C-alpha positions in Angstrom: -74.1 -146.9 -39.8 -73.9 -143.1 -40.2 -72.8 -142.2 -36.7 -70.8 -145.3 -35.7 -68.3 -144.4 -33.0 -69.6 -140.9 -32.4 -70.6 -139.5 -29.0 -73.6 -137.2 -28.9 -75.1 -135.0 -26.2 -78.8 -134.2 -26.7 -80.6 -131.8 -24.5 -84.3 -132.1 -24.1 -83.8 -135.7 -25.0 -86.5 -137.4 -23.0 -89.6 -136.6 -25.1 -90.8 -135.5 -28.5 -88.2 -134.4 -31.0 -85.3 -134.9 -28.6 -86.3 -138.5 -27.9 -86.6 -139.2 -31.7 -83.1 -137.8 -32.1 -81.7 -140.0 -29.4 -83.3 -143.1 -30.8 -82.2 -142.4 -34.3 -78.7 -141.5 -33.4 -78.4 -144.8 -31.4 -79.8 -146.8 -34.3 -77.0 -145.3 -36.4 -74.3 -146.3 -34.0 -73.8 -143.3 -31.8 -73.4 -143.4 -28.0 -76.0 -140.8 -26.8 -76.1 -138.8 -23.6 -79.8 -138.0 -23.3 -80.1 -134.9 -21.1 -83.3 -133.7 -19.5 -85.0 -132.8 -16.2 -87.6 -135.5 -16.7 -86.0 -138.4 -14.9 -88.8 -140.9 -15.3 -88.9 -140.3 -19.1 -85.2 -140.7 -19.3 -85.4 -144.1 -17.6 -88.1 -145.2 -20.1 -85.9 -144.0 -23.0 -83.0 -146.0 -21.8 -85.2 -149.2 -21.7 -86.6 -148.5 -25.1 -83.2 -148.0 -26.6 -81.7 -151.1 -25.1 -80.4 -153.4 -27.8 -79.7 -150.7 -30.4 -76.3 -150.5 -31.9 -75.4 -147.4 -29.9 -76.0 -146.8 -26.2 -78.4 -144.3 -24.8 -77.7 -143.1 -21.2 -79.9 -140.6 -19.4 -78.4 -137.7 -17.5 -80.4 -135.3 -15.4 -79.6 -131.8 -16.7 -81.1 -128.4 -16.2 -79.7 -126.2 -19.0 -80.1 -123.1 -16.8 -77.8 -124.5 -14.2 -74.2 -123.9 -15.3 -72.6 -125.9 -12.5 -74.7 -128.9 -13.3 -73.8 -128.6 -17.0 -70.1 -128.6 -16.2 -70.5 -131.7 -14.0 -72.6 -133.6 -16.6 -70.5 -132.7 -19.6 -67.4 -133.9 -17.6 -69.2 -137.1 -16.8 -70.1 -137.7 -20.4 -66.5 -137.2 -21.6 -65.1 -139.4 -18.8 -67.5 -142.2 -19.6 -67.4 -142.1 -23.4 -63.9 -140.6 -23.9 -64.9 -137.7 -26.2 -67.7 -135.5 -27.4 -68.4 -135.3 -31.1 -71.9 -133.8 -31.4 -74.0 -131.4 -29.3 -77.7 -131.1 -30.1 -79.3 -128.1 -28.3 -82.9 -129.2 -28.3 -84.2 -128.2 -24.8 -87.0 -125.7 -25.1 -90.2 -124.5 -23.5 -93.1 -122.2 -24.3 -94.9 -119.7 -22.2 -97.3 -118.2 -24.7 -99.2 -114.9 -24.2 -100.1 -111.8 -26.1 -97.5 -109.1 -25.6 -99.7 -106.9 -23.4 -100.4 -109.9 -21.1 -97.0 -111.5 -21.1 -95.4 -111.4 -17.6 -91.8 -110.8 -17.0 -91.6 -114.3 -15.5 -92.9 -115.8 -18.7 -90.4 -113.8 -20.7 -87.5 -114.8 -18.4 -88.4 -118.5 -18.2 -88.3 -118.9 -22.0 -85.2 -116.8 -22.5 -83.3 -118.7 -19.8 -84.1 -122.2 -21.1 -84.2 -121.7 -24.9 -81.6 -119.1 -25.5 -79.3 -118.9 -22.4 -79.5 -122.7 -22.0 -78.2 -123.2 -25.5 -75.4 -120.7 -24.8 -74.6 -122.5 -21.5 -74.3 -126.0 -22.9 -72.4 -125.0 -26.0 -69.9 -122.9 -24.1 -69.2 -125.8 -21.7 -68.9 -128.4 -24.5 -66.8 -126.4 -27.0 -63.4 -126.8 -25.3 -63.6 -130.6 -25.7 -64.3 -130.2 -29.4 -61.6 -127.6 -29.9 -59.1 -130.0 -28.3 -60.2 -132.8 -30.6 -60.1 -130.6 -33.7 -63.6 -131.5 -34.9 -67.2 -131.5 -33.9 -70.8 -130.5 -34.7 -73.2 -128.2 -32.9 -76.8 -128.4 -34.1 -79.6 -126.4 -32.4 -83.3 -126.6 -32.7 -84.7 -123.3 -33.9 -88.3 -123.0 -35.3 -90.2 -121.6 -38.2 -91.4 -119.1 -35.5 -87.9 -117.8 -35.2 -87.8 -117.1 -38.9 -91.3 -115.6 -39.4 -92.7 -114.8 -36.0 -96.1 -115.9 -34.5 -98.9 -114.3 -32.6 -98.6 -114.7 -28.9 -95.1 -116.0 -29.0 -92.9 -112.9 -28.6 -90.6 -114.7 -26.1 -90.4 -118.0 -28.0 -89.8 -116.3 -31.3 -87.1 -114.1 -29.8 -85.3 -117.2 -28.5 -85.6 -119.2 -31.8 -84.4 -116.2 -33.8 -81.6 -115.8 -31.3 -80.3 -119.3 -31.6 -80.0 -118.7 -35.4 -77.8 -115.7 -34.7 -75.6 -117.7 -32.3 -75.4 -120.5 -34.8 -74.1 -118.2 -37.5 -71.6 -116.7 -35.2 -70.3 -120.1 -34.0 -70.0 -121.3 -37.6 -67.6 -118.4 -38.2 -65.8 -118.6 -34.9 -65.2 -122.3 -34.8 -64.5 -123.1 -38.4 -60.8 -123.0 -37.9 -61.1 -125.9 -35.4 -63.2 -127.9 -38.0 -66.3 -127.5 -35.8 -69.5 -127.0 -37.7 -72.6 -125.2 -36.4 -76.0 -125.5 -37.9 -79.7 -125.1 -36.9 -82.9 -127.0 -37.8 -86.1 -125.0 -38.0 -89.1 -127.3 -37.6 -92.5 -126.3 -38.8 -95.8 -127.8 -37.4 -94.7 -131.0 -35.6 -96.8 -133.5 -33.6 -95.1 -133.3 -30.2 -96.2 -133.0 -26.5 -95.8 -129.2 -27.1 -98.5 -129.2 -29.7 -100.7 -132.0 -28.3 -102.9 -129.7 -26.2 -103.6 -127.1 -28.9 -107.2 -126.6 -29.9 -108.3 -128.9 -32.7 -109.4 -125.9 -34.9 -105.9 -124.5 -34.7 -104.4 -127.8 -35.6 -106.8 -128.1 -38.6 -105.9 -124.6 -39.6 -102.2 -125.2 -39.6 -102.5 -128.4 -41.5 -104.6 -126.6 -44.2 -101.9 -123.9 -44.5 -99.2 -126.5 -45.0 -98.7 -127.5 -48.6 -98.1 -131.2 -47.7 -101.4 -131.1 -45.8 -100.1 -132.9 -42.7 -98.2 -132.3 -39.5 -94.6 -133.5 -39.3 -93.5 -136.2 -36.9 -90.5 -136.0 -34.6 -88.7 -138.5 -36.7 -88.9 -136.1 -39.7 -86.9 -133.6 -37.6 -84.5 -136.3 -36.3 -83.4 -137.2 -39.8 -82.4 -133.6 -40.4 -80.2 -133.7 -37.2 -78.8 -137.0 -38.3 -77.6 -135.6 -41.6 -76.0 -132.5 -40.0 -74.3 -134.6 -37.3 -72.9 -137.1 -39.8 -69.7 -136.9 -41.9 -72.0 -136.5 -44.9 -72.4 -132.9 -43.9 -68.7 -132.2 -43.4 -68.9 -129.2 -45.7 -72.1 -127.8 -44.2 -71.9 -125.1 -41.6 -73.8 -121.9 -40.8 -77.0 -123.2 -42.3 -80.6 -123.2 -41.1 -82.4 -126.3 -42.4 -86.2 -125.8 -42.6 -88.3 -129.0 -42.1 -91.8 -127.6 -42.4 -93.9 -129.4 -45.1 -93.5 -126.4 -47.4 -95.2 -124.0 -44.9 -92.8 -121.1 -45.9 -93.5 -121.2 -49.6 
């Protein structure tokens, strides 16, 4: 098993890509702290993960609440004894054309996607520094690399987490802590579920592999970056997009 004995914290872990990451990590032997604000979905995740080699335990966590983050990270370390991997996956969208985007829409997305990633990583990093090892992997997006109409706020956050990732890779390398990002393309998740069918068909046609990705496709990228197989990989942005950028 590729993550046997490791302890992982996954934000946004109750649904979509986050859930797929939690399940795959547990299948590969990790003890996973699935963190989210969706309590019912966390409970369902725990039941679904029962019997896997690793344990999945749900924790209510709002990544915009710094005090709650400190409490939860402390609980995770107390229960599992350490923290090897942080997956910053919590994210939201509040799409609008720029001239119609409200300050509230801007602030909500910035606070969850960008500041939330900062909050969780800043809280977790002392435990990794003390251990002298660790991995931080953050969900970016193809939108953070190439932009998208109607997603000024979302694109800004997903470009921002790439900048933070590159900075962390340099800052924490001396502690043997790696920092990387995964940039998904067009993935079948609750976030894309309600898109108009014509938009979905258009995006599939633009993708060279002519299909949407599944959450598991992204989870395997996170698995690699969290594993010891990637011990010499840091400061990278791994695109998983079906060839959409070529």
